[in-house]
N, C-alpha and C positions, 0 to 999 in steps of 0.2 A: 881428544876429548874437549868438549866445550865447557868453559867455565861460565857460570852464571854471575853477572856482576852483583856485588852486595847491594841489598836494598837499604837506602838510607833510613835511619829511624827518625820518625817525626814525633816530637813531643805532643802528647794529647793536649788539646785545648781545654783550659779550665771551663767548668760549667758556667752558665749565665750568672750564677750567684757570686762567682769569684772565689768560691771555696774549692781548692784543688782536690779535696777528698770526694767531691761529687754530690754532696747533699745541699739543697738550696735552703735559704732561710725559711721560705714558705713551707717546704716539705718537713723541715725539722719542727716548726711551730705546729703544723697539722698533726704530726705524730705525738708530740708532747701534750697537746691539748686533750688527748684521749686518756691521759693519766690524771685521775681525780686527786685533788690535793685539799688538805685542810687549810683554813684561812686564819691567819693570826695578825695581830697588830703589834709591831715591834715599836717600843718607845724608849726615849732616853732624854735626859735633861742636860742642856748645855751647861757647862761649868760657868760660874759667875765671872764677870770680866776681871774682877780683882778678888781672888780667893783669900787674900790676907785681910781684906776689909770686911768685918762682920756686918757692916751696914750696906754693903754692895748688894744690889738686887740679884736674885738667882737668875740663871740663864733660862732661855725659852725651852718649853717642852717640844719635842719633835716626835712625830709618829710616821709610820710607814706600813702599809698593808703588804703582807708577804704570803706566798704559797710555797716557797722553797724553804721550808723549815722542817728540821727532823732531829730525831734523837740520835746521838753518835755513840754514847757509852754509858754504861750503868755505874761502873766503878773506875774512875770518878764519874759523877753524873755530868755529861756533856751534851750540848745541843749545837746545831749548826743552822745558820741563816745565810742565804745568798743575797748580796746587795749589789745593785748596779754600780759599777765603778764610777766614782766621781759624783754619786748622788749625795744629797744632803746627809742622809743617814750614814753612808759610807764615810764621808768626811768627818762627821761627828764621832763615830765609833773608832776612828783612827786616833782621836785625842781623849775620848771619854770611855773608860773601860767598863763602866757599869751601865746596864741596859735591862729592859724588861720585855716580856711577851705576854699577851693576853690571847688565849685561844678563843676565837669568836664563836658565838652560838648562831643558830639559823635565824634568830630574830635580830641579829646585829649586821645584816647586809648593808644597811645605810652607813654604818661606821666603816666597813671595808671599802665601800665605794667612795666615801668622802676622803679617805687617806690614800687612795689609789689614783685619784684624778690628776691629769697633767695640767700644769699651769694653775695650780690651786692657790687659794689665798693663804695667808700666814697660818702656821700651825697653831698659834695662840687662838685664833678664831675657830679653828677646826675642833679644838678641845672644849670650847666654851660651853656647849649644852650637853656634853657627854658626862654621865656620872662616872667618877673614878676616885680611887684612893692613891696615895703616894706609896710606893714601895718602901719598906722600912730599911732596906740596904741600899737600893739604887737611887731612891728618890724619884724614879720615873713613874708616870701614870700607869695604873693597873685598872683596866676598864671594869666598871660595875656590870654584873650579869654575865661576864665571861665564864666559859666552862671550866677554865683553869688558868692559872697565872704562874709565871716563873720570873725570878730575878737572876741575872747572869753577870759574870765578869769575863771579859775577853781573855782567852788563853792563847789564841793564835789567829792570825789573819793570813789567808792564802790567796794570792792572785790567781784567777782562773778565767782566762779569756777576757770578756768585758764585764766580769763580775769579781767581787771579793767574797770569799767564803770566810765567815766569821764564826769561829768555834768558841763557845762560852761555857764556862763552868757554872752549873746551876747552884745558886746560893740559897734560894727559897723556892718552894713548890707548893702551891695551894690549889685546892678544888673547891672554890667558894660557892659554886652553883651546880646542882645535879639535875637541874631542869633543862628540857630541850635537847635537841640534837646539834651536831656540829654544822657550821657553815662550810660548804664544800665548793671548790672551783673546778668546773669540768666543761670542756669544749667552749671556753671563752665566756662562761657565765657563772654567776654564783647560784648554788642550788642547795637543797637540803636532802637528807636521806629520807626514803620512804616512798 
């Protein structure tokens, strides 16, 4: 009886993207771009350099456009925002537990674009001509004309790949404007419903 020699197993080569699971960055981006998402502005205020000195100037306001924002729980009220690891907002929220969210309306596309651009100017200048009020709890800017606003306190930070998932307890929730529809992000562009 003839015996067949065993066939040596050859490990499969990873795909061109370098991900052993088989999906490339471009494939993943293309699929996820088909998921429409609401657009929010996440804001926080840097703590003053010397918190014990009442004369010390307050820290700078920081803002970031986000589409990875969602409700997590009703009891207690929790939300989640995904931040690129090492981004200015990720670094700030690692030390500042209070932050805010403004749900942008379809007429606020310029605000979303301004806070999403790469290599942008200082946040202080970005806020300069945008109407806002300070959150009573967080001190963070809440954009005027937003469809809704929330103030949050970080409950948990979860590392997830190249992002950090920040789960926040909602401390205030307001619906200051009932006019207009939401700003939506779909297939790489800002859009509105209708």
